[in-house]
N, C-alpha and C positions, 0 to 999 in steps of 0.2 A: 712616467717612469724614465727619467733622463738617462739612466745607466744602460738602457738597451743599446744605445749607440756604441758604447765601449765594447760590449760583447759582440755586436754585429761586426765591428772592425776586427776583433780578435778572430772571429770565424772566417772572415774573408781572408785574413792572413793565414790562419792555420789550415785552411782548405785550399790554398793556392788558387783562389779565384782571380788573382790579380795577374792576368795574362797579357794584357795589352797596355800600351802607353796611353794615358788619358790625354784628352785635349782640354784646353782651358775652358772652364765652365763659369766660375765665379772669380771676379777680381776682388782684391782687398776692399775696394770701394763698395762693390755690390754686397759683400758680407756685412758691412757696417750699416748700409741703408735699407736692406730688406731682410726679412726673416722668413724665407719660405719653409714649408714643412714637407717632409718626405715620408711616404708610407712604405715600409718594407713588405715584401710579399710573404705569403704564409710559410714557404720553405725556409726563408731567412729567419722568420719569427720562431719556427720550430727549432732551428739550430741554436738560437739564443736561449729559448726556453730550456732546451736540453742542457745547456751549460749551467744554468741556475740549478736545475734538477740533478744534482750530483749523484744521488743514489738511484736515479732512473726509475722512480716509483710512479711517475706521471703527475707529480704535483710538487710544488715548491714550498718548502717550510720556511719559517722565519729564520731558522738556523742556517739553511742553505743560502738564503738571500743575503744574510749578514756575512757568511763566509766569502761569497762572491765580491761583496763590497770591500771586505778586508783585502782580498787578493788584488783588487784594483786600487788599493790605498785610498778608498773613499770612506775612511772611518768616520768622518763628520756626518755621513748620511745614516749611520747605523741606528741612531736614536729615532729616525723617522720610520723605521721598518714597521713598528706596530701600527702607525697611522696609515702607511701604504696598504697594509693588509686589511685594515678596516674598510678602506675604499674599494680595493680590488677583489677581495674575497666575497663574491656575491652570494654564495650559498652558505656562508658562515661556518664552514668546516675547519677553519684555521689554516687552510692551505690555498695556494693559487694553482688551479689547473690550467691547461692550455687554453681552453675556451675563455676563462677569465683573463688570462694573460693577453689574448688577442683583443678582447673587449676593452681592456685598460689602454692598450696601445691606440685603438680607434678613438676612444674618448679623450685621450691625451692629445689628439690632433696630429699624431705622427711624430717623427723625429725632427726637432727644430734645429736650425743652424747653430744656435747656442749650445745644444747638446753635442753636436759634432765638434765644436770648438773645445768643449770640456773634455771630450774623448781624446782629442789631439793632445791636450795638456797632460792627460794621464799617461800617454805614451812618450811624451817629451820629458823623460825622467830628469834630465839635467837642466831643463828650462831654457835651452838655447834657441828655441823657435824652430827646431828641426828634429826629426825622428831618425835615428840611426838604426842600423841592423842590430847593433848590440842592445839598444833600448827596446826594440821589438822583442828580441829574445828574452830579455829580463821580464817584461810584462807577461809574455806568453807563459813563461815558466811559473810566475806567480799564480797564473790561472790554471796551472796544472797541465799545460800542454808541453809536449816534447818537441822541440824544434832546434835543430842545429844552426850554428851561425851562418853557414853557407846557404841554408834554406832561407833564413831571414834576409840575407843579402839579396837573394833572388827576388824575394817579395818586395823589398825596397826598390830594387831596380825596375820592377814592373810598374811601379807608381811614380818613379822619379823622372818627371818630364824634362827637367832642366839639366839632368846628367851630373848633378853634384854629389851623388851617392847618398843623399838624404831625402826625407819626405818633408816638404814645407807645408804650411797651412793650405795653400791653394791646391796642391797635389792631393793632400789628405781629403779636402772637401770634394774634389772630383771623384776620388776613389770611393768615398762613402756614399755618394749620391748617384753613381753611374748605373746601379741596378734598382734604384728606388723610384717610385712614382712621385712626381712633384705635384702638390696640390695648388 
């Protein structure tokens, strides 16, 4: 389920977990030559699950899953939702509960570097290779989060290691993997 990384980033931003300047973890060369996977902890997975579960009934419906994909402008994935549910819905009730959600993440091998790169592109609205505070705010609002521009600027500054006021791919990769366990 590659879209977990989008929502994990959204939660890191919306919950202001980005409090320290990251150090360099992956170079561009490293990202191209290796594809490590990272496993989020249960607390992070619960936050992501709750974002999908918009009505807070403890389970994700296909409609909720599709709404989240639309908010992330991942419309091309909507046709895959029934297939995803066939694989992930282990008890066959038509919903994904938290236990099934965690199992799917484990079976999927964690979050792959390519998933993080896809998440970066979702936040890089204008496609310039950098994420601005305005782009963060736009994506968070599409996800239903209330976040002011100044808050988004603080979030970007917390990740912006080179001081250019934007988040590049290296900075994004560091931020996304700093609390995850590398396999």
